[in-house]
Rosetta silent file (secondary structure, phi, psi, omega in degrees, C-alpha in Angstrom):
SEQUENCE: MGIFDIFRRKKDESYYHGEKEIISQHKFSTIEEIIEFMFQNQSELNIILYNKASDEEVELFEQSKIHLPDDIKQFYKFCNGFYSNEDMFRIIPLNEIIDNGDDEYLKNKTSFHIGEYMIYCDLWTIDINPNNKNDYIIYQNTGERIIILTKSFVEFLECYINRGVYEGLYNWAEIKKPKSGL
SCORE:     score description
SCORE:     0.000 S_00000001
   1 L     0.000  123.289 -176.314   -0.497   32.010  -14.130 S_00000001
   2 L   -72.204  161.578 -177.965   -3.284   29.922  -12.494 S_00000001
   3 H   -59.238  -33.778  178.503   -2.463   26.611  -10.890 S_00000001
   4 H   -91.816   -0.961  179.214   -3.829   24.521  -13.800 S_00000001
   5 H   -71.431  -15.089  177.795   -2.323   26.716  -16.518 S_00000001
   6 H   -73.790  -11.572  178.421    0.944   24.782  -16.203 S_00000001
   7 H   -99.882   -5.719 -178.916   -0.953   21.829  -17.751 S_00000001
   8 L   -85.919  143.809  179.709   -2.411   23.744  -20.697 S_00000001
   9 L   -69.379  142.822  171.147   -0.837   23.629  -24.090 S_00000001
  10 L   -88.862  173.003 -177.276    0.728   26.821  -25.406 S_00000001
  11 L   -62.862  -31.872  178.236    0.033   28.097  -28.935 S_00000001
  12 L   -80.090    5.793  174.203    3.271   26.625  -30.193 S_00000001
  13 L    70.772   16.257  173.590    2.128   23.223  -29.029 S_00000001
  14 L   -87.512  161.401 -172.557    4.919   22.791  -26.496 S_00000001
  15 E  -122.171  142.898  176.084    3.978   21.322  -23.146 S_00000001
  16 E  -101.403  123.544  165.108    5.001   22.272  -19.590 S_00000001
  17 E  -102.047  107.525 -173.933    5.854   19.603  -17.060 S_00000001
  18 L    63.255 -137.262 -179.718    6.113   21.758  -14.037 S_00000001
  19 L   -92.820    0.715 -176.963    8.113   24.927  -14.931 S_00000001
  20 E  -101.589  127.502  175.398   10.172   23.125  -17.622 S_00000001
  21 E   -81.523  131.325  178.270    9.197   23.178  -21.133 S_00000001
  22 E  -112.415  166.525 -179.262    9.759   19.846  -23.001 S_00000001
  23 L   -61.539  144.170 -169.778    9.831   19.234  -26.642 S_00000001
  24 L   -53.147 -114.479 -167.888    6.202   19.125  -28.067 S_00000001
  25 L   -89.307  129.497  174.572    4.863   15.825  -29.264 S_00000001
  26 L  -113.096  139.141  178.496    6.932   12.569  -29.102 S_00000001
  27 L  -116.753  132.829  179.289    5.776    9.553  -31.062 S_00000001
  28 L  -128.003  142.807 -177.490    7.059    6.184  -29.877 S_00000001
  29 L  -104.184  -31.214 -175.133    6.760    2.847  -31.667 S_00000001
  30 L  -135.119  160.544  175.116    8.210    0.480  -29.026 S_00000001
  31 H   -60.453  -32.579 -177.500    8.599    0.096  -25.330 S_00000001
  32 H   -63.993  -46.499 -176.603   12.342    0.340  -25.819 S_00000001
  33 H   -60.387  -41.395 -175.795   11.981    3.861  -27.331 S_00000001
  34 H   -74.243  -40.464 -179.846    9.764    5.135  -24.489 S_00000001
  35 H   -60.381  -46.001 -179.170   12.065    3.588  -21.854 S_00000001
  36 H   -61.062  -41.544 -178.004   15.124    5.227  -23.412 S_00000001
  37 H   -63.586  -47.132 -174.528   13.271    8.622  -23.626 S_00000001
  38 H   -66.910  -39.340  173.379   12.122    8.454  -20.009 S_00000001
  39 H   -55.735  -48.371 -173.951   15.666    7.537  -18.844 S_00000001
  40 H   -76.421  -23.072 -171.574   17.308   10.310  -20.715 S_00000001
  41 L  -119.462   27.223 -178.319   14.663   12.928  -19.852 S_00000001
  42 H   -50.048  -51.900 -173.522   13.823   12.299  -16.164 S_00000001
  43 H   -67.760  -42.179 -175.038   14.452   15.726  -14.933 S_00000001
  44 H   -67.875  -32.817  179.660   12.659   17.419  -17.872 S_00000001
  45 H   -85.123   -9.330 -178.929    9.579   15.063  -17.357 S_00000001
  46 L    56.209   48.749  179.800    9.823   15.678  -13.614 S_00000001
  47 E  -125.148  151.978  174.124    9.662   11.981  -12.867 S_00000001
  48 E  -113.980  115.381 -177.898   11.474    9.677  -10.505 S_00000001
  49 E   -82.046  129.351  173.023   12.053    6.173  -11.930 S_00000001
  50 L   -76.188  158.167  176.685   11.910    3.447   -9.272 S_00000001
  51 L   -60.200  152.197 -175.524   14.669    0.782   -9.280 S_00000001
  52 L   -62.773  156.477  177.196   13.910   -2.066  -11.644 S_00000001
  53 L   -78.702  133.768  179.479   11.861   -4.973  -10.514 S_00000001
  54 L   -70.946  165.501  174.208   13.933   -8.072   -9.863 S_00000001
  55 H   -57.532  -37.100 -175.501   13.314  -11.404  -11.570 S_00000001
  56 H   -71.031  -38.918  178.735   11.984  -12.670   -8.308 S_00000001
  57 H   -64.771  -42.979  176.860    9.474   -9.718   -7.995 S_00000001
  58 H   -63.138  -46.986  176.899    8.228  -10.348  -11.531 S_00000001
  59 H   -58.900  -45.950  176.189    7.858  -14.054  -10.799 S_00000001
  60 H   -55.479  -47.187 -176.425    6.040  -13.410   -7.590 S_00000001
  61 H   -60.712  -48.475 -177.056    3.624  -11.033   -9.375 S_00000001
  62 H   -68.756  -27.473  173.088    2.966  -13.527  -12.120 S_00000001
  63 H   -74.704  -33.436 -177.943    2.407  -16.405   -9.712 S_00000001
  64 H   -95.091  -12.993 -178.718    0.017  -14.397   -7.565 S_00000001
  65 L  -126.107  -83.610 -177.946   -1.835  -12.372  -10.158 S_00000001
  66 L  -161.336  155.284  179.619   -1.367  -12.998  -13.919 S_00000001
  67 L   -67.323  134.382  177.380    1.450  -13.319  -16.471 S_00000001
  68 L   -77.513  144.812  173.651    2.446   -9.822  -17.644 S_00000001
  69 L   -62.015  155.564 -171.942    2.384   -8.802  -21.265 S_00000001
  70 H   -61.984  -36.231  178.309    5.855   -8.723  -22.742 S_00000001
  71 H   -69.709  -40.272 -177.949    6.045   -4.896  -23.103 S_00000001
  72 H   -72.787  -37.563 -179.888    4.833   -4.278  -19.562 S_00000001
  73 H   -67.232  -40.296 -179.570    7.222   -6.933  -18.151 S_00000001
  74 H   -61.723  -41.606 -178.296   10.127   -5.260  -20.080 S_00000001
  75 H   -62.096  -43.560 -175.454    9.096   -1.852  -18.587 S_00000001
  76 H   -70.401  -24.315  176.130    8.985   -3.248  -15.043 S_00000001
  77 H   -78.518  -17.507  174.247   12.425   -4.842  -15.565 S_00000001
  78 H   -82.161  -50.711  171.213   13.658   -1.422  -16.524 S_00000001
  79 L  -150.224  143.883 -176.941   11.923    0.326  -13.603 S_00000001
  80 L   -87.101   58.883 -179.835    9.338   -0.868  -11.106 S_00000001
  81 L    89.294  179.991  176.886    7.159    2.099  -11.967 S_00000001
  82 E  -149.354  169.857  179.601    7.725    5.818  -11.492 S_00000001
  83 E  -132.236  144.790  176.405    6.437    8.809   -9.621 S_00000001
  84 E  -123.828  118.181  178.072    5.843   12.311  -10.867 S_00000001
  85 L   -61.082  -43.091 -175.853    5.855   15.151   -8.333 S_00000001
  86 L   -57.481  -50.857 -174.198    4.204   17.577  -10.708 S_00000001
  87 L  -104.395    3.306 -174.269    1.142   15.545  -11.514 S_00000001
  88 L    48.552   35.681 -179.854    1.185   13.191   -8.459 S_00000001
  89 E  -108.135  143.749 -177.633    0.890   10.457  -10.947 S_00000001
  90 E  -140.200  150.875  159.311    2.501    7.035  -10.646 S_00000001
  91 E   -91.013  120.626 -167.679    2.986    3.798  -12.447 S_00000001
  92 L   -74.906  128.247  175.632    2.390    1.461   -9.535 S_00000001
  93 L   -59.151  150.074  179.235    5.277   -0.868   -8.402 S_00000001
  94 H   -53.167  -46.032 -174.874    4.549   -4.670   -8.724 S_00000001
  95 H   -66.267  -34.056 -178.471    4.791   -5.372   -4.999 S_00000001
  96 H   -71.672  -38.609  177.816    2.251   -2.600   -4.235 S_00000001
  97 H   -58.390  -40.536  179.032   -0.163   -3.988   -6.840 S_00000001
  98 H   -67.175  -46.480  179.666    0.011   -7.359   -5.071 S_00000001
  99 H   -54.046  -44.410 -176.690   -0.360   -5.695   -1.586 S_00000001
 100 H   -66.253  -26.941  177.609   -3.415   -3.782   -2.792 S_00000001
 101 L    70.229 -153.484 -175.423   -5.341   -6.858   -3.863 S_00000001
 102 L  -103.933  158.079  174.354   -8.541   -6.630   -5.735 S_00000001
 103 L  -149.605  179.336 -167.644  -11.333   -4.011   -5.377 S_00000001
 104 L   -74.969   -5.088  179.459  -14.744   -3.201   -6.821 S_00000001
 105 L   -94.296    0.300 -179.780  -13.218   -1.094   -9.682 S_00000001
 106 L   -89.619  134.788 -178.528  -11.517   -4.003  -11.232 S_00000001
 107 L   -64.942  -43.081  174.450  -13.308   -5.625  -14.230 S_00000001
 108 L  -165.217 -170.947 -172.702  -12.366   -9.130  -13.305 S_00000001
 109 L   -68.010   -9.727 -178.102   -9.524  -11.305  -11.810 S_00000001
 110 L   -98.723    9.677 -175.587   -7.271  -10.684  -14.736 S_00000001
 111 E  -107.013  147.865  167.190   -7.369   -6.883  -14.061 S_00000001
 112 E  -151.207  155.642 -177.368   -5.004   -4.749  -11.878 S_00000001
 113 E   -81.170  128.872 -179.641   -4.483   -1.120  -11.368 S_00000001
 114 E  -106.637  -26.801 -178.383   -1.275    0.054  -13.164 S_00000001
 115 E  -133.850  144.544  178.244   -1.475    3.817  -12.764 S_00000001
 116 E  -142.676  156.497 -174.582   -2.736    6.058  -10.029 S_00000001
 117 E  -133.272  140.690  175.289   -3.167    9.785   -9.420 S_00000001
 118 L    47.831   55.481  172.149   -3.335   11.830   -6.222 S_00000001
 119 L    52.475   58.708  173.080   -2.776    8.946   -3.830 S_00000001
 120 L    68.974   28.792  170.788   -5.383    6.577   -5.456 S_00000001
 121 L   -74.341  -35.323  176.923   -8.036    9.228   -6.169 S_00000001
 122 E  -131.366  152.136 -174.150   -8.039    8.040   -9.834 S_00000001
 123 E  -140.170  142.549  171.156   -6.899    4.812  -11.209 S_00000001
 124 E  -115.261  135.435 -168.237   -5.920    3.399  -14.634 S_00000001
 125 E  -127.128  145.087  179.017   -6.365   -0.311  -14.992 S_00000001
 126 E  -112.412  137.845  178.663   -5.125   -3.066  -17.194 S_00000001
 127 E  -124.682  121.174 -172.949   -7.187   -6.162  -18.111 S_00000001
 128 E  -109.410  128.722  174.186   -5.227   -9.032  -19.608 S_00000001
 129 L   -61.234  122.569 -177.717   -6.799  -11.774  -21.804 S_00000001
 130 L   -68.229  -15.271 -178.852   -6.032  -14.954  -19.823 S_00000001
 131 L   -95.455  -12.316  179.317   -5.619  -16.841  -23.069 S_00000001
 132 L  -152.694  102.058 -176.783   -3.103  -14.390  -24.591 S_00000001
 133 L   -62.314  -24.984 -179.813   -0.997  -12.294  -22.181 S_00000001
 134 L   -90.767    8.614  174.775   -0.180   -9.811  -24.962 S_00000001
 135 L  -110.470  107.965 -172.104   -3.775   -9.040  -25.658 S_00000001
 136 E  -152.656  165.680  177.360   -4.989   -6.468  -23.102 S_00000001
 137 E  -130.113  150.065  168.852   -6.811   -3.194  -22.652 S_00000001
 138 E  -105.977  124.551 -177.608   -6.095   -0.210  -20.444 S_00000001
 139 E  -136.340  167.187  173.736   -9.201    1.428  -19.050 S_00000001
 140 E  -119.958  124.228  179.582  -10.399    3.913  -16.544 S_00000001
 141 E  -100.939  113.258 -176.124  -13.368    2.953  -14.332 S_00000001
 142 L   -87.226    2.009 -171.715  -15.170    6.054  -13.280 S_00000001
 143 L    87.384  -30.209  176.244  -17.613    4.151  -10.984 S_00000001
 144 L   -96.027  -37.227 -178.818  -20.382    4.900  -13.530 S_00000001
 145 L  -157.530  159.965  174.915  -18.765    3.283  -16.541 S_00000001
 146 E   -98.759  131.480  179.459  -15.537    1.753  -17.851 S_00000001
 147 E  -116.534  112.079  177.081  -13.861    3.779  -20.520 S_00000001
 148 E   -74.380  116.707 -177.954  -11.416    1.806  -22.670 S_00000001
 149 E   -89.937  -49.133 -170.049   -8.552    3.951  -23.508 S_00000001
 150 E  -161.887  167.209  169.552   -6.054    1.751  -25.426 S_00000001
 151 L  -116.882   26.244 -174.986   -4.579   -1.728  -26.098 S_00000001
 152 L  -140.332  115.098  177.798   -1.100   -0.336  -25.899 S_00000001
 153 H   -63.312  -38.308  177.379    1.022    0.481  -22.831 S_00000001
 154 H   -56.685  -48.162  178.677    3.308    2.498  -25.167 S_00000001
 155 H   -61.174  -43.289  179.305    0.353    4.613  -26.309 S_00000001
 156 H   -58.136  -54.809 -178.824   -0.760    5.081  -22.625 S_00000001
 157 H   -65.089  -31.168  176.645    2.707    6.328  -21.533 S_00000001
 158 H   -66.138  -43.752  174.030    3.129    8.392  -24.683 S_00000001
 159 H   -52.826  -51.114  179.069   -0.205   10.167  -23.791 S_00000001
 160 H   -63.058  -45.286 -176.718    1.133   10.929  -20.309 S_00000001
 161 H   -65.028  -42.032 -177.285    4.579   12.051  -21.457 S_00000001
 162 H   -75.460  -29.894 -170.090    3.131   14.395  -24.126 S_00000001
 163 H  -136.594   -4.850  179.909    0.285   15.892  -22.218 S_00000001
 164 H    76.390 -163.546 -175.316    0.308   14.846  -18.527 S_00000001
 165 H   -76.879  -57.551 -173.372   -2.660   13.895  -16.520 S_00000001
 166 H   -66.088  -59.191 -173.266   -5.219   16.688  -17.281 S_00000001
 167 H   -78.626  -16.768 -177.605   -4.644   17.505  -20.913 S_00000001
 168 H   -97.991  -84.735 -173.299   -3.550   13.923  -21.605 S_00000001
 169 H   -65.435  -46.228  176.078   -5.117   11.073  -19.712 S_00000001
 170 H   -62.763  -46.088  178.441   -8.288   12.902  -18.496 S_00000001
 171 H   -60.955  -43.483  176.481   -8.897   14.464  -21.812 S_00000001
 172 H   -55.026  -47.809 -179.605   -8.338   11.074  -23.587 S_00000001
 173 H   -61.918  -38.396  176.249  -10.971    9.573  -21.297 S_00000001
 174 H   -62.855  -44.257 -176.448  -13.430   12.367  -22.158 S_00000001
 175 H   -66.225  -39.652 -179.333  -12.865   11.767  -25.851 S_00000001
 176 H   -80.952  -17.222 -176.927  -13.285    7.958  -25.506 S_00000001
 177 L   -59.717  131.854  178.640  -16.298    8.179  -23.173 S_00000001
 178 L   -65.252  135.747 -179.812  -19.467    6.945  -24.927 S_00000001
 179 L   -82.091  138.500 -178.645  -21.813    9.849  -25.648 S_00000001
 180 L   -87.096  142.594 -175.561  -25.346    9.493  -24.247 S_00000001
 181 L   -82.361  155.971  179.839  -28.070    9.886  -26.819 S_00000001
 182 L   -93.659    0.000    0.000  -30.793   12.555  -26.498 S_00000001
């Protein structure tokens, strides 16, 4: 088995996170469902959930950056992000987002990186409408273009849980990437 074969889907549509097979496709409707699934299946998903963000950490983030959407705030109050050994993928803790500040890959001041892969080699970013905190997009900035993936943190996490970084998040970006005309 090649190094990237562990990320490829088998014929029966099951998916391997590391050497452990997890149940094929999971569909989540709410952040509560995905939180419960992640909590109950940490070892199968090969993730380490960080301790929950305190009210003070959430307040500090919102004072220094922007008010969090309700679903993302609920996620951070459950866990202040997570780390995956297998994919070297993380949902970034709030304090680290503040410490990192802004960079050239952010669309504007209401954007911040929420996910990272391979120690910041690739980033997934959220941009929040300043007039409605629950209206946001999650995108990937390739340096050449911004690829909007979703308007749902649940859908973003679902993609990662079901297919990982390569077959999930990267493939999703390829599908969503605008095609150049000939």
